[in-house]
Each structure stands twice: as C-alpha cells, then as structure tokens.
C-alpha positions as CSV (number, residue, x, y, z in Angstrom):
1,X,-31.2,30.8,-49.7
2,X,-30.5,31.4,-46.0
3,X,-32.4,33.9,-43.9
4,X,-30.7,37.1,-43.0
5,X,-30.7,36.0,-39.4
6,X,-28.4,33.1,-40.3
7,X,-24.7,33.9,-40.2
8,X,-22.8,30.8,-39.1
9,X,-23.6,27.2,-39.8
10,X,-22.3,23.9,-38.5
11,X,-23.2,20.4,-39.6
12,X,-23.1,18.0,-36.7
13,X,-24.2,14.8,-34.9
14,X,-26.3,15.7,-31.9
15,X,-25.5,14.1,-28.5
16,X,-29.2,13.2,-28.1
17,X,-29.4,11.2,-31.3
18,X,-26.1,9.7,-32.6
19,X,-27.7,8.4,-35.8
20,X,-28.8,11.9,-37.0
21,X,-27.0,14.6,-38.8
22,X,-28.3,18.1,-38.3
23,X,-27.4,21.6,-39.3
24,X,-27.8,24.8,-37.3
25,X,-26.3,28.0,-36.0
26,X,-24.1,28.0,-32.8
27,X,-26.2,29.5,-29.9
28,X,-23.2,31.6,-28.9
29,X,-22.5,34.0,-31.8
30,X,-18.9,34.5,-30.8
31,X,-17.8,30.9,-29.9
32,X,-14.9,29.3,-31.7
33,X,-16.6,26.0,-32.3
34,X,-13.5,24.0,-33.2
35,X,-11.4,25.3,-30.3
36,X,-14.2,24.8,-27.8
37,X,-14.8,21.2,-28.8
38,X,-11.1,20.4,-28.8
39,X,-11.0,21.7,-25.2
40,X,-13.9,19.4,-24.2
41,X,-16.4,22.2,-23.8
42,X,-20.1,21.8,-24.7
43,X,-21.3,23.6,-27.8
44,X,-25.0,24.2,-28.2
45,X,-26.6,24.8,-31.6
46,X,-29.9,26.3,-32.7
47,X,-31.2,23.6,-35.1
48,X,-32.5,24.6,-38.6
49,X,-34.9,22.5,-40.6
50,X,-32.8,21.9,-43.7
51,X,-30.7,18.9,-44.4
52,X,-27.8,20.8,-46.0
53,X,-26.0,24.1,-45.6
54,X,-26.9,24.7,-49.3
55,X,-30.6,24.9,-48.3
56,X,-30.7,25.4,-44.5
57,X,-34.4,26.0,-44.2
58,X,-35.6,27.9,-41.2
59,X,-35.1,27.9,-37.4
60,X,-36.9,25.1,-35.6
61,X,-36.6,26.6,-32.1
62,X,-34.9,23.4,-31.0
63,X,-31.4,23.5,-29.3
64,X,-29.0,20.5,-29.4
65,X,-25.5,19.9,-28.1
66,X,-22.8,18.8,-30.5
67,X,-21.6,15.3,-30.0
68,X,-19.4,15.3,-33.1
69,X,-18.9,18.1,-35.6
70,X,-18.7,17.4,-39.3
71,X,-17.3,19.2,-42.4
72,X,-19.9,21.8,-43.5
73,X,-20.6,19.8,-46.7
74,X,-20.8,16.1,-47.3
75,X,-18.5,14.6,-49.9
76,X,-21.3,14.0,-52.3
77,X,-22.3,17.7,-52.2
78,X,-18.8,19.0,-53.1
79,X,-17.7,17.2,-56.3
80,X,-14.3,18.4,-57.3
81,X,-12.4,20.7,-55.0
82,X,-10.7,23.6,-56.9
83,X,-7.3,24.7,-55.4
84,X,-5.0,27.6,-56.0
85,X,-1.3,27.1,-55.5
86,X,1.4,29.7,-54.7
87,X,-1.1,32.4,-53.9
88,X,0.5,34.3,-51.0
89,X,3.3,36.7,-51.8
90,X,5.4,35.7,-48.8
91,X,4.9,32.0,-49.5
92,X,6.1,32.6,-53.1
93,X,9.2,34.4,-51.6
94,X,10.0,31.5,-49.3
95,X,9.8,29.1,-52.2
96,X,12.3,31.4,-54.1
97,X,9.7,31.9,-56.9
98,X,8.2,35.0,-58.6
99,X,4.5,35.5,-58.1
100,X,2.6,33.7,-60.9
101,X,1.0,35.8,-63.6
102,X,-2.2,33.7,-63.6
103,X,-3.6,31.5,-60.9
104,X,-1.9,28.1,-60.5
105,X,-4.8,25.6,-60.4
106,X,-5.0,22.0,-59.3
107,X,-7.8,19.7,-58.2
108,X,-8.6,17.5,-55.3
109,X,-11.3,14.8,-55.3
110,X,-14.1,14.9,-52.7
111,X,-12.6,11.8,-51.1
112,X,-9.9,14.1,-49.6
113,X,-12.5,15.7,-47.3
114,X,-12.2,14.8,-43.7
115,X,-14.2,16.1,-40.7
116,X,-12.7,18.3,-38.0
117,X,-11.4,16.8,-34.7
118,X,-11.9,14.2,-33.4
119,X,-11.7,12.8,-37.0
120,X,-8.1,11.9,-37.8
121,X,-6.1,13.2,-40.7
122,X,-4.1,10.6,-42.6
123,X,-0.4,10.4,-43.6
124,X,-0.3,8.1,-46.6
125,X,2.4,5.4,-47.0
126,X,4.0,7.4,-49.8
127,X,4.6,10.3,-47.4
128,X,5.7,8.2,-44.5
129,X,8.6,6.6,-46.2
130,X,10.7,9.8,-46.5
131,X,8.7,12.0,-44.1
132,X,7.4,14.3,-46.9
133,X,3.9,15.0,-45.4
134,X,3.2,18.7,-45.1
135,X,0.4,21.0,-43.8
136,X,-1.1,24.1,-45.5
137,X,-3.5,26.4,-43.6
138,X,-6.0,27.8,-46.1
139,X,-9.2,29.8,-46.5
140,X,-11.9,27.9,-48.3
141,X,-14.7,29.5,-50.3
142,X,-18.0,27.7,-50.8
143,X,-20.1,28.6,-53.9
144,X,-23.8,29.0,-53.2
145,X,-25.3,29.2,-56.6
146,X,-24.4,28.2,-60.1
147,X,-21.6,30.3,-61.5
148,X,-20.2,30.4,-65.1
149,X,-18.3,33.2,-66.9
150,X,-18.8,35.6,-64.0
151,X,-16.9,38.8,-63.7
152,X,-14.7,39.8,-60.8
153,X,-17.2,42.6,-59.9
154,X,-20.1,40.1,-59.5
155,X,-18.1,37.1,-58.2
156,X,-18.9,37.5,-54.5
157,X,-22.6,37.4,-55.4
158,X,-22.1,33.6,-56.0
159,X,-20.4,32.9,-52.6
160,X,-22.3,31.1,-49.9
161,X,-19.7,31.5,-47.2
162,X,-16.2,30.8,-46.0
163,X,-14.5,28.1,-43.8
164,X,-11.1,26.7,-43.0
165,X,-9.2,24.0,-44.8
166,X,-5.9,22.2,-44.6
167,X,-4.4,21.3,-48.0
168,X,-2.3,18.3,-46.8
169,X,0.4,17.5,-49.2
170,X,3.1,14.9,-50.0
171,X,6.1,17.0,-51.0
172,X,8.2,14.3,-52.6
173,X,5.3,13.4,-54.9
174,X,4.6,17.1,-55.6
175,X,8.2,17.8,-56.6
176,X,8.3,14.8,-58.8
177,X,6.0,16.3,-61.4
178,X,4.7,19.6,-62.7
179,X,1.0,18.7,-61.9
180,X,0.3,18.6,-58.2
181,X,-3.0,16.9,-58.0
182,X,-1.6,13.4,-57.3
183,X,0.5,14.6,-54.4
184,X,-2.5,16.4,-52.8
185,X,-5.3,13.9,-53.5
186,X,-4.8,11.2,-51.0
187,X,-7.8,10.1,-48.9
188,X,-8.2,12.5,-46.0
189,X,-5.9,15.2,-47.5
190,X,-8.4,18.1,-47.1
191,X,-9.7,18.6,-43.6
192,X,-12.5,21.1,-43.8
193,X,-14.6,23.1,-41.4
194,X,-16.0,23.2,-38.8
195,X,-17.9,26.5,-39.2
196,X,-19.3,27.9,-42.5
197,X,-19.5,31.6,-42.1
198,X,-22.0,33.2,-44.5
199,X,-20.9,36.2,-46.7
200,X,-23.3,38.4,-44.8
201,X,-20.9,38.3,-41.9
202,X,-17.7,38.2,-43.9
203,X,-18.2,41.0,-46.4
204,X,-14.5,41.4,-47.2
205,X,-12.5,38.2,-47.3
206,X,-9.2,40.2,-47.5
207,X,-9.7,41.3,-43.8
208,X,-9.2,37.9,-42.2
209,X,-6.2,36.7,-40.1
210,X,-5.0,33.1,-40.4
211,X,-2.6,31.0,-38.4
212,X,-1.4,27.5,-38.8
213,X,-0.3,25.8,-35.5
214,X,1.6,22.5,-35.3
215,X,1.4,20.9,-31.9
216,X,0.5,24.3,-30.4
217,X,3.3,26.3,-32.0
218,X,2.6,28.9,-34.6
219,X,4.1,27.9,-37.9
220,X,2.1,30.0,-40.3
221,X,0.6,33.5,-39.7
222,X,-0.7,35.9,-42.3
223,X,-3.5,38.3,-43.2
224,X,-5.5,37.3,-46.2
225,X,-4.5,40.7,-47.7
226,X,-1.3,38.9,-48.7
227,X,-3.2,36.9,-51.4
228,X,-1.8,37.4,-54.8
229,X,-5.1,36.6,-56.5
230,X,-8.2,37.8,-54.6
231,X,-11.2,35.7,-53.9
232,X,-13.3,37.5,-56.7
233,X,-10.4,37.0,-59.1
234,X,-10.1,33.3,-58.3
235,X,-13.9,32.7,-58.7
236,X,-14.0,34.7,-62.0
237,X,-11.0,32.8,-63.3
238,X,-12.3,29.4,-62.4
239,X,-15.8,30.1,-63.9
240,X,-14.5,31.0,-67.3
241,X,-16.1,28.4,-69.6
242,X,-16.6,26.2,-66.6
243,X,-19.7,25.7,-64.4
244,X,-19.2,25.9,-60.7
245,X,-22.2,24.3,-59.2
246,X,-23.5,25.1,-55.7
247,X,-21.3,23.3,-53.1
248,X,-18.1,23.9,-55.0
249,X,-15.3,24.3,-52.6
250,X,-12.4,26.6,-53.6
251,X,-9.2,26.4,-51.5
252,X,-7.4,29.7,-52.0
253,X,-3.8,29.0,-51.1
254,X,-1.5,28.9,-48.1
255,X,0.7,31.6,-46.5
256,X,4.4,31.3,-45.7
257,X,5.6,28.8,-43.1
258,X,5.0,25.4,-44.6
259,X,7.2,22.6,-43.3
260,X,9.0,22.3,-46.6
261,X,10.1,25.9,-46.4
262,X,11.4,25.8,-42.9
263,X,15.1,25.3,-41.9
264,X,15.4,22.5,-41.1
265,X,12.4,21.1,-42.9
266,X,9.6,19.9,-40.6
267,X,7.3,17.1,-41.8
268,X,3.8,16.2,-40.7
269,X,4.3,13.0,-38.7
270,X,2.2,10.4,-36.9
271,X,0.7,11.9,-33.8
272,X,1.1,15.6,-34.8
273,X,-1.8,18.0,-34.2
274,X,-2.3,20.7,-36.7
275,X,-4.8,23.6,-36.3
276,X,-6.0,26.1,-38.9
277,X,-7.3,29.3,-37.1
278,X,-9.0,32.0,-39.2
279,X,-10.4,35.0,-37.3
280,X,-12.8,36.7,-36.9
281,X,-15.8,34.4,-37.1
282,X,-14.5,31.2,-38.8
283,X,-12.5,29.8,-35.8
284,X,-10.3,26.8,-35.6
285,X,-10.1,23.5,-37.6
286,X,-8.0,20.9,-35.7
287,X,-6.9,17.4,-36.7
288,X,-4.5,14.9,-35.2
289,X,-2.7,12.9,-37.9
290,X,-2.0,9.3,-38.0
291,X,-0.1,7.0,-40.4
292,X,-2.1,5.1,-43.0
293,X,-2.0,1.5,-42.0
294,X,-2.9,0.0,-45.4
295,X,-1.4,0.6,-48.8
296,X,1.9,-0.3,-50.3
297,X,5.2,1.2,-51.3
298,X,5.5,1.5,-55.1
299,X,9.2,1.8,-55.3
300,X,12.4,0.6,-53.8
301,X,13.7,3.3,-51.5
302,X,17.2,4.8,-51.5
303,X,18.9,2.4,-49.0
304,X,17.2,-0.5,-50.8
305,X,18.7,0.6,-54.1
306,X,22.1,1.1,-52.5
307,X,22.0,-2.4,-51.0
308,X,20.9,-3.8,-54.3
309,X,23.9,-2.2,-56.0
310,X,26.3,-3.3,-53.3
311,X,25.0,-6.9,-52.9
312,X,25.1,-7.4,-56.6
313,X,28.8,-7.0,-56.4
314,X,29.2,-9.2,-53.4
315,X,29.6,-6.6,-50.7
316,X,28.2,-6.7,-47.3
317,X,26.4,-3.4,-46.4
318,X,26.6,-1.2,-43.3
319,X,23.8,1.5,-43.0
320,X,24.4,4.5,-40.8
321,X,21.3,6.4,-39.8
322,X,20.5,9.0,-37.1
323,X,16.7,9.4,-37.3
324,X,14.3,7.0,-35.6
325,X,12.1,6.9,-38.6
326,X,15.0,6.2,-40.9
327,X,16.2,3.4,-38.7
328,X,12.8,1.8,-38.8
329,X,12.6,2.1,-42.6
330,X,16.1,0.7,-43.1
331,X,15.2,-2.2,-40.8
332,X,12.1,-2.8,-42.9
333,X,13.9,-3.4,-46.2
334,X,13.1,-6.6,-48.1
335,X,15.0,-9.5,-46.7
336,X,17.3,-9.8,-49.8
337,X,18.2,-6.1,-49.5
338,X,18.6,-5.9,-45.7
339,X,21.7,-4.1,-44.5
340,X,24.1,-6.5,-42.7
341,X,24.7,-3.9,-39.9
342,X,22.6,-0.8,-39.0
343,X,24.3,1.8,-36.8
344,X,23.3,5.1,-35.3
345,X,25.5,8.0,-36.3
346,X,25.8,9.5,-32.8
347,X,26.7,6.2,-31.2
348,X,30.2,6.8,-29.8
349,X,31.1,3.2,-30.5
350,X,30.1,3.3,-34.1
351,X,33.7,3.3,-35.4
352,X,34.7,0.4,-33.1
353,X,31.7,-1.6,-34.2
354,X,32.6,-1.1,-37.8
355,X,36.1,-2.2,-37.1
356,X,34.9,-5.3,-35.3
357,X,32.4,-6.1,-38.0
358,X,35.1,-5.9,-40.8
359,X,37.7,-7.6,-38.7
360,X,39.8,-4.5,-38.8
361,X,40.0,-4.4,-42.6
362,X,37.8,-1.4,-43.1
363,X,34.9,-0.4,-45.3
364,X,34.0,-1.2,-48.9
365,X,30.4,-0.1,-49.0
366,X,28.5,2.2,-46.6
367,X,25.1,3.7,-47.0
368,X,24.7,6.9,-45.0
369,X,20.9,7.8,-44.8
370,X,21.0,11.3,-43.5
371,X,20.7,14.8,-44.9
372,X,23.0,16.5,-42.4
373,X,26.1,18.0,-43.8
374,X,27.9,17.3,-40.5
375,X,27.1,13.7,-40.9
376,X,28.4,13.7,-44.5
377,X,31.7,15.3,-43.4
378,X,31.9,12.8,-40.5
379,X,31.5,10.0,-43.1
380,X,34.4,11.2,-45.1
381,X,36.7,12.1,-42.3
382,X,36.0,9.2,-39.8
383,X,34.9,6.3,-41.9
384,X,37.7,6.6,-44.5
385,X,36.5,3.8,-46.7
386,X,39.1,1.8,-48.6
387,X,36.8,1.3,-51.5
388,X,33.4,2.8,-52.4
389,X,30.6,4.7,-50.6
390,X,27.4,4.3,-52.5
391,X,24.6,6.8,-52.7
392,X,21.4,5.7,-54.5
393,X,18.5,7.7,-55.8
394,X,16.1,6.9,-58.6
395,X,14.2,8.6,-61.3
396,X,11.7,11.2,-60.2
397,X,12.5,10.8,-56.5
398,X,12.4,14.3,-54.9
399,X,15.1,13.7,-52.3
400,X,17.0,16.7,-53.5
401,X,20.4,16.4,-51.8
402,X,19.0,14.9,-48.6
403,X,20.7,11.7,-49.6
404,X,22.9,12.7,-52.5
405,X,24.8,15.4,-50.6
406,X,27.1,12.6,-49.1
407,X,30.8,13.3,-49.0
408,X,31.9,10.1,-50.9
409,X,35.2,8.8,-52.1
410,X,33.5,7.6,-55.2
411,X,29.9,8.4,-56.2
412,X,27.6,6.0,-58.0
413,X,24.3,7.8,-58.8
414,X,21.4,5.8,-60.1
415,X,18.7,7.9,-61.6
416,X,18.2,11.6,-61.2
417,X,18.2,14.1,-58.4
418,X,15.9,17.2,-57.9
419,X,17.9,20.1,-56.6
420,X,18.2,23.8,-56.4
421,X,21.1,25.8,-57.9
422,X,22.4,26.6,-54.4
423,X,22.3,22.9,-53.4
424,X,24.1,22.0,-56.6
425,X,26.9,24.5,-56.0
426,X,27.3,23.3,-52.4
427,X,27.4,19.7,-53.4
428,X,30.1,20.5,-56.0
429,X,32.2,22.4,-53.5
430,X,32.3,19.2,-51.4
431,X,33.1,17.1,-54.5
432,X,36.1,19.2,-55.3
433,X,37.2,19.5,-51.7
434,X,37.3,15.8,-51.2
435,X,38.6,14.8,-54.7
436,X,35.6,12.6,-55.4
437,X,35.3,10.6,-58.6
438,X,32.0,9.7,-60.0
439,X,30.6,7.6,-62.9
440,X,27.6,7.4,-65.1
441,X,26.1,4.7,-67.4
442,X,25.3,6.2,-70.7
443,X,22.3,5.3,-72.8
444,X,21.2,6.4,-76.3
445,X,18.1,8.4,-76.6
446,X,16.4,5.4,-78.2
447,X,17.2,3.2,-75.2
448,X,16.0,5.9,-72.8
449,X,12.3,5.5,-73.7
450,X,11.8,2.7,-71.2
451,X,14.5,3.7,-68.6
452,X,11.9,4.3,-65.9
453,X,10.7,0.7,-66.1
454,X,14.3,-0.6,-66.4
455,X,15.7,1.3,-63.5
456,X,12.9,0.4,-61.1
457,X,12.9,-3.3,-61.9
458,X,14.2,-5.5,-59.1
459,X,16.5,-7.2,-61.6
460,X,18.1,-3.9,-62.6
461,X,21.7,-4.1,-61.3
462,X,23.2,-1.3,-63.3
463,X,24.7,1.8,-61.9
464,X,23.9,5.4,-62.6
465,X,22.1,6.4,-65.8
466,X,22.3,9.6,-67.9
467,X,21.2,10.0,-71.5
468,X,24.0,10.4,-74.0
469,X,23.8,13.6,-75.9
470,X,21.2,14.9,-73.5
471,X,23.1,18.2,-73.3
472,X,22.4,18.8,-76.9
473,X,18.8,17.7,-76.9
474,X,15.8,20.0,-76.8
475,X,14.1,17.8,-74.3
476,X,14.6,16.4,-70.9
477,X,15.3,12.7,-70.6
478,X,11.9,10.9,-71.1
479,X,12.0,9.1,-67.7
480,X,11.5,12.5,-66.1
481,X,7.9,12.3,-67.3
482,X,8.0,15.7,-69.1
483,X,8.9,16.7,-72.6
484,X,9.5,20.5,-72.4
485,X,12.3,22.7,-73.7
486,X,15.2,23.1,-71.4
487,X,18.7,24.7,-71.2
488,X,21.8,23.6,-69.4
489,X,24.9,24.8,-67.6
490,X,28.2,22.9,-67.5
491,X,30.7,23.3,-64.7
492,X,34.3,22.2,-65.1
493,X,36.4,21.2,-62.0
494,X,40.2,20.8,-61.5
495,X,39.7,17.1,-60.5
496,X,38.2,16.3,-63.8
497,X,34.5,16.3,-62.8
498,X,31.9,18.0,-64.8
499,X,28.3,18.5,-63.8
500,X,25.4,18.8,-66.2
501,X,22.4,20.6,-64.8
502,X,19.2,20.4,-66.9
503,X,16.7,23.1,-66.2
504,X,13.0,22.6,-67.0
505,X,10.7,25.5,-66.1
506,X,7.1,24.8,-65.1
507,X,4.4,26.8,-63.2
508,X,5.4,26.8,-59.6
509,X,9.1,26.3,-59.9
510,X,12.0,24.7,-61.8
511,X,12.8,21.1,-62.2
512,X,16.5,20.3,-62.1
513,X,18.2,17.0,-63.0
514,X,21.8,16.5,-61.8
515,X,24.3,14.0,-63.0
516,X,28.0,13.9,-62.0
517,X,30.6,12.2,-64.2
C-alpha cells in the first residue's frame, strides 16, 4: 500500500516523454489539477516508482510536468463499474420519488471510462436524435483491497481513495426500461479523475462539497451529507456475496440539478463543457462533449412515423419545427419519408407559405415536432386543419408528451407514451377543450406478442395500437418489455373520450402507458 506521505495521486503522460505513462503526487499539495490544466497552467508532479495507483511504489525524487492527465486507473484495472442511482435526497425529490429503501444498483462497463480534459466526452447517436443526453456529477470511490461480505463498520478500511466522475446518461433509453445499464453504458459515458485522493486525506466522505457546472454555470450543488446511503453502507451492500477486487470503482449517485429535472429540460449537446468539482482536495473533472460520428439509428423517429402514416394514405406532409436540431433531424429523414415542406414555427410567413403550398385549400396532415404548449395551441388556433393532424410515437420511446401533447383535431397515436400523471391530466384538459377525437387499433393478447417487431417494421402502415382487454389483464402489454403487475385508472370525458393509464411500478419510478380512444 501507499506510504503515509502519499495523499493525492495522478496518472499522466509527461511532457518530457509522450510515450510514457507515469504516476505521482502533485508537487503543490493544494492545486486543483483539473482546473489548472484547463486554464493552461503547468502542473508539476513528484514521480513515484509504481506503474499503477494500486501499487504506487515509492518517491523517485524526479519531478515531471504533465502533458496530458489520464483517469486514475486504466480500463483494464477497473473491470465493472458499480453505480448507485437515486442516492441524494434532493435529487429523489426533484424526480418526484420517495427515497429508495435499499440502494438502486446498476453497472457500467470499463469501456465507459474516458480521461479528463482534453479528452472528449461522447454523445452517442441514440442521445443525439432527441437530445436526451444528460450529465451527473458524482463522487467515485476506488477500492484498494479485496472486499467481500464486509460490514459497514469496516467498509472504509477497504477504500483506497476518492475521485470525481460524470455518469453520462441517455434519458430516453433510461426511461424506456426498468434497468438503466444500457442507457448509461455507451463508450465514454464515465469521465473519471483526474486526482485520486487517498482516504488518509479524506477521512470522512460525508464532508465534501460537490458542484456540476455546464458551460461555466452551476447546475448542481450539494454536500455529500445529502447522500441517502453512505459510502460505508454502499460498500457493505455491494460486497454481500460479491467480491470487489482492488481497482473496483463505485459511483455513488448524483445530487439534484440534472438536465432532465430542470424546467425547461436541458440536454447535454455537442460542444458543451461539463465540470465536476469536488472540494476539498479532489478538484475538478472537465470534459467537452462531442457527437458520436459513427453508429446508426435503430428506429424510425417520430416525424418519420408520422410521414409514413400520412404518405401511406396519399397525403403530402408539412413539418413545423422550431429547434435547429429538430430541423436538421427532420431534414435527414429517409428519402421516402421526407416531409414535402419544412417550416419554422416562428417564421412570420409560415401561414402564408402553407396557404401557397396547398393552393389555398388548407391542411390535411401536419407534423408539429415541438414540446412547447404555446406551439401546440398555435397549431390548433392558427393552422386550423380541414382534416387530420398526426402525432406519432412508438413503443418504448420515452418522449413523454414532448411530441404527444399536440393540440390536434384528430389524434392517431402509434405505440405507447411514457408520461407522468400531471402530464396526462394536462393533456386531457387540452383534449376536452378542443373537442379532439382519437382512435386506436385493437389487437388481441395473442397478437400482441410480436407487436414490437410489427410496429417498427418499415412495412407497418397501421395506426395506433392498444391491447384489447389490457384493462383487465394483470400484465402490461408485452411490447413494453416488462411483465409486472399493474393497476389502472379510467377517465371519462363529455366528448366521449376515455383514457386508460397503465401504471407499472419499478425501482426508481413508475412507468405509464397512455392510450386515447
């Protein structure tokens, strides 16, 4: 183990020899290594003889300047990253959830590890398409010796030290299912470092102060005393019946202020800089994020499905959008699903352009790709379609009512929608106010077994889908991907609309599936 003189470790590439990787202790005991490097300042390190922070060796008496700082541990030293979800009281409150009774555990592979700045964080294709990337400032614990079946009282004896982490998440994918690992396991989804502070310097991990800063603005701020499950409790819990080898990284949860919980929601986008600051001693982990350039989209996205529905019936399609990212995505639809006209919501000539495009006849099909209620009202009051406005979602797509909250004359809903009770009630108020009719395609339970494959096939031209007798079933429709007990509520409305809301409770929240008919 490390000498008592060793308190903070960095793993780095020295300026004098770019082919080497060294470890050592910053010469300035108080320097914030990450912040200093981000400002372009020189950081000198007293080099130690070991090749890993797990066995640092002894001081060599040599001083080197950091050329590039690395994560404290290499990917092959870490193995599987253990993560705790919903572990800050105020974060649970912002999610509208009760604190969990036991730790909510998920895993990230070592391939998620990315070095601190100048290494870039990655926003995967799946997060780009609906801007669902999110940040999570977190305290990370590194295990220093093999732990199994340890008690809370002895848990800190197994800790090597502490560092900073960013549990980068894809919220749409996270909300699509009860197990979060997929949504948090994309390559580069766990920036880590830069400084590993040994437990001799941080004797009480509940006395740290953490901030998450996006583009220099404080988005998250909390003391680690807001943790629901303490570091000793987490280590003890994870070690029950399970070996935690040296190098195990445990990411302990994020405080309130995540992008998903803000109003309006704030995604992690290309070019954003996010910093995790943990004081005292640990310092700042910074990364600039960029879009993944490879990869593929695995599903048709909402405007594509809407276009598919409309074009199958011989309609031309007008898409109205107000976000630059949305305009780019709408323009990038497959050629057979391209909208015939794409307009910006705030263009003062939009109405005239629609009139010119339709030779003064008016609208039959319009896809409005925006989550703003004002835009939805504008669509109902200004566009005044003669025929149908089409909103399209698909099974397990976590758009909530970002798309489905449209004020439509007639709703065709394909698939399911994830929503909160409040969002549901607001949506239904709009439905009643505007006298909207809506339709569903009913399937038997036997036919529902392969509904996911059917509904996502390019040849699927049907409309909305709901499972007949689902209200009386013990289980959610199979295409949701879960078979768990649920209950339901049924609302009746004066315009003859009823809404079935299926509730499925799982650790970390409630899954809701909405269907209007």
